[in-house]
N, C-alpha and C positions, 0 to 999 in steps of 0.2 A: 873106477876110482880106487886107488890103493892107499891104505893108511899104514904108515910105517910104525914099528915099535918105538915108542918114545925113548926108551933107554938106549936104542941104537943111534940116537941123534942127540944124546946129551941131556935128556929130560928125565925127571923123576915122574913115572907114570901116576903114582898115587897123588902127587902134588898137582899134576894137571887135572886129575879127576875131581879134586875138591873145588875147582873153578865152577863146574856145573852145579854142584850142590849149593855153592854160595849164591850163584845167580838164581837158582830155583827158589831158595829160601827168602832171599832179600827182595827179588824183583818180580818173580812170577807168582808165587803163592800169595804175596801181598797185593797183587793186582797192579803194581807199578808199571810193568811191561806186559804186552800181550803175548809175546813170544821172544825167543832169543836163539841165535845160531852163532857158534864160535868156531872158526877155522884157524888153527895154529900150524905153522910149517917151519922147518929149518932146512936151509939149503934147497928150498923148493919142494921138499918131501913133506907131505901132510903127516903130522904126528898126533893131531887131535881134531876131531870134527864132530860137534855135538849139536843136537836140535831139541828144543824144548818149546812146548806150547802149541796152540792151534794156529795155523796160517790164517784161517778165517773164523769169524765168530760162529761158534758151534760146529766148526768143520774139522777137516783132517789136520793132523799134526804137520808142523814144519818139517820139511825134509830137504835133501840135497838139491831137489829140482825147484824149490820155492823161489819165486822171483820177487825182488824187493826194489823199491824206489830208492836209488842211492844218492839223489840230490847232489850236494857239492862234491861228492866223490867223482862226479863228472869232470871237475876242474882239471885234475891231472891228465885226463884223456885229451881234453882240448889243448892243454899245454904241450903234450907230446905231439899232437897234430901240427901245431905251429912250429915246433922244433924240427920236425921232418921237412917242412918247407924251408926253414933256415938252412938245413944241410944241403938242400937243392939249390941254394943261392938265390931264392926267389924273394926273400925278405931277410931282415937282420934285426937283432935285438935293439939297436939304436935307431931303427927306422922311425921317423915321426909317424904317429898313428894317422894323422890327416893325409899323409901321402897315399894311404890305402882307403881310408874313410874320409873323404872330403867334407862330410857333414860335421867333422870335428875341427875344421880349419879355424873358425872364429871363436872357439871356446875361450872364455875368460874365467876368472875366479870371482866368486861371490864377494861383493863388497859389504863388509860389516856395517850395519846401520843404514844400508841402502836397499831397504825392502821394496815391496811393491812389484807389480808386473808391468813391463818387463823388468827383470832383475837388473840392478846396477852391478857392473863387473869391473875388475882391473885385469890387465894383461897377465898371463902366466910368466913366471920367471924363465922357464924353459918349456919347450913344446913337450906334450905327452909323447913318450916313446913306447915302443912295444914292450920293453922290459918293465915299464910301469904297469902295464896290464897284467903281466905274469906275476909280479910281486905285490900287487895291490897298493902301489904308490901313485896311482893315476889321478887322484882327486875326485874320482867317482864315489858313489856310496850305494847303500841299499835302503829301500823304503822303510824296512823294519828297524833301522837304527834309532828312529825317533829322537833325533838329536839336533837337527838343524832345519832351516827353511828349505834346504835343498832336498833332503829326504822327504820332507812334506810335499814338495812338488812331484817327486816320484810317486808318492801315494795318490796324490790327486789325479795324476795322469794314468794310474794303474798300469804303468809301463812294464812291470815285472810279471804280469799275468800270463802264465804259460798257455792257458787253454781257452783264450777267448778275446784277446784285445788286439795286440800289435803283432805283425810279422817281424822277423829279425831286421829287415831293412827299415821298417817303420820304427822299430825300437831304437836303432842307431840314430835315425833322424830326430826322434823325440829327445834323446840325450844331447844331441847337438844344439838344442834350444835351451838347455838348462845349464847354468854355470857349474863349475867345479867347486868343491868345498875348499880345496887348497891347491897351491901350485904343484904340478907333478914332480915327484922325486923328493919332496920335502917331508912328507909324513906318510903313515900307513893307515889305511882304512879298508876293512873288509867290504867288498863292493861287487857291482855287476861287471867288473873289469873282465872277467873270463867270458862272460856272455859277449862282450864287445870283441874279445879275442876270437870267439867263434865266427863272428862276422868277418874278421880279417882272414881267417882260414878259408871261408867261402870265397871271398873276392880274389885272394891271391891264387888259390887253387883252381878257381872256375868251376867248383863242384858244390852242390848243396852239402851242408855240414853232415847231415845224416849219411849221405852217400860216401863222403870222405871217410868217416868213421868206419862204416861197414866194409868198404873195399880196401882201405889202406891200413886199418888197425884190427878190427874185430875178426874178419875172416882170416888174415894171416896168423893171428894169435889164437885162433880156435875159440873165440869168445862168442859162441853161437846163441846165447840167451841174453845178450846185451844190446840195447838200442833205445831209441826215443819212444817207441811204440811197442806194446805187447801184441803180437800177432793173434788172430782169432783162435788158432789151434793151441795157444799157450795161455790164454786168459784164465783158465782154471787153476793155473799155477801161481797167479799173482796174489800176494798176501793182502789182507785188509790193512789199512793204514789209519792210525788214530792220532788225535791231538788232545792236549790238556787245555781245558777252558776254565778260567777262574770262576769258581762258584758252581761249576757243573761237573768237574772232574774229567775223566777220560771219555771223549766222544769220538764218533766215527768221522774221519776226515775224508777218506776215499775208499769206498767199498770195492774189494777186488773183483767181484762179480759184475760190477757195472762201473768200472774205473774210467776216469778221464784219460788214463794212459793206454786205454784200448783203442784210442783214436789218435791220429797224428796231431801233435800240438800245433797251434798257430804260431807260437814263438818257440823256435827250436833253440833250447837253452844250453849253450856250451858251459854254463856255470852251474847247472843243476837239474837237467832234464832226463837223465838216463835211468833205466831200470837194468838190473843185472842179478846174477846169482853169486853166492859165495865162491863157488868153484870157478866161475868166469873171472871174478875179480882176483882170486888167488893166482890165476894165470897172468894177469896184468902185473901183480906184485912180483911174481917170480921173474917176469920179463925185466923189470927194473933191478931186481936183485942180481940178475945175470948181466947187468950193464948193457941192456938194449937188445937182448937176443933171447929167443925161446924156441926150443925144439928145432934148431937149425935155421930159424927165421930171424933175421936181424932187421930192425926198423930204423934204429939210430946207432951211432957209434958209442963206444964206452966213454969217450971224451965228452960227448954231448950229455950223457947221463951224469957224468961228473959235474958238468956245468949246471945242469938242472938242479942238482942236489947240493949245491953250494949256497951259503947265505949270500943273498944279493941286496940286503937292506943297506941303505946309504951309510957309509963310514963303518960298515961291519956291525951296525947296531942290532939291538934286539927289539921285540915288540913292546917290551916294558918301557923303552925310551921313545919309541916312534909311533905307537898305536894311538889313534884317536877314536877307535871303534868301541862302541858300547857292547857289541856282540861279534864274536867270530867262533870258529870251531876249535879254538885252542886257548890255553892259558898263555900268558905273555912272558913270564920270567924265563930266561935262558933259552928263548925261542927266537930263531931268525926265520927268514922266508926265502925260499929259492924260487925256481921257475915253475910254480904250480904246486908246491908243497911247503908245509911248515918244516923247519929244520931245527933239531936240537943242537944248540951251540954250547951250552953249559949245563951238564947233567945235574950238578949240585943245585943250581938255581931252580930247576924244575921241581925239585923235591920228590922225584920219582926215580926208580932204577931205570937204566937205559944206557945208551951209548951216544957219544958225540958223533954227529953225522947221520943219525937216524932221521927218517922223513916220514911224514904222515899227514892225514887230514880226515875229516868226517863229513857227515851230511845232516841236514836239518831234521831228518826222521830218525836220528840217533845211530845211524850206521857209522862205521869207523874202520880205518886200517892203519897199520904202521909197518915200516920196513926198516930193519936194523942191519945195515951192511957189515957191521963189525962182528956181531954174533950170528949173522945170516938167518935171522928170525923174521918171519912176517906173520901178521894176524889180520883176519877179516872178521868183523863183527856185524851181524845183521839183526835188526829189529825194525819196527815201524811205529815210532811215536815222536811227535814234536811237542815242545821244542827240544833240541838235542842236548842242551846243557842242564836240563832239569835235575838229573841225577849224576853222581860222580862215577858212573860205571866204567867209563873209559880208563880213568886213573886206576880204578880197582882191578880191572882186567889186566892192564899192563903190569901192575905190581905183582899180581899173582902168577902171571906168565914167567916173569923173570925169577920169581921165587922158586919156580919149578926147575930152573936150570941146575943140572948136576955137573955139567962139564962145559 
């Protein structure tokens, strides 16, 4: 791994260095975060890569080999897999989902005031299409939204349990028996849509999702430490993962030495199941920065990347006008949504420095990335603490990175 001189890539080295001091003082010394890793690149060249804190309780420090659970940073990978199949003519963005997943053929919308089991429903205005899965306008939800009778049904069925309840096919079948929250294409709600998209990739390709990822994406891109399971010879590299519990503070969620990720998951989650390293995900970011190519390997065309990183929300809206979600991995103002990413549409409304057209996302364990195709900057941030929006560190990092730009 080579780290370039920041000044050769338009950064002020001293201003980049103060990011680490800030993170240490505000988040590590205070005990808010267990560890932190920050990778910043420009034009695909790494200009800053820092590691702070212990990977495991009482253990060795985080380093470039540390493996992290990236949760919803899995979503862009699944979206890329789907778009590869689109390029092959096997499926299209306007394909009705039930053409591939017949379990969804009779889905209706929950009828307000019509509670009870079975739910009372009304027909959808339009069928759910593949584009609705990619941009989260499907009418599906997440159990943790704690907002409606529908997410309560998800919780009751424990349908999002990665490590012990339903297989991917059983997951799709369970969703097919629960109404949608709204008619597809009319609203935005952060949801299990990308998990459903993973099932689409499986059925269209005829390959298990894990195999498709490994053979069609990870091996070609040289992402050798990314997958749904941590192999036995790499488990010593998996960081501990923590969660904040009201009244108890920070408690262990998944211990690296005996992690659930050391065994294949029962539910292969295209929405949140992957582990990876900062270096691997940096390669993924550089692939997108290069418009679908890395080190001579092209997986999709530049026009497909352009399509993925365009705002696809209905009528060109933003999340502030369309979101019904109580939680997602982004703030809403000035933010659209593409095919697997949030898209900055209006920099002023975000109240942060940046560029129109940058795309990004994060994961429930507070990992995050962004790609700015205008300034050709990318960042990967790794830590392991849920919930992800507990602290404003993503906003702070982004502000400090742009403040270090000298050219």
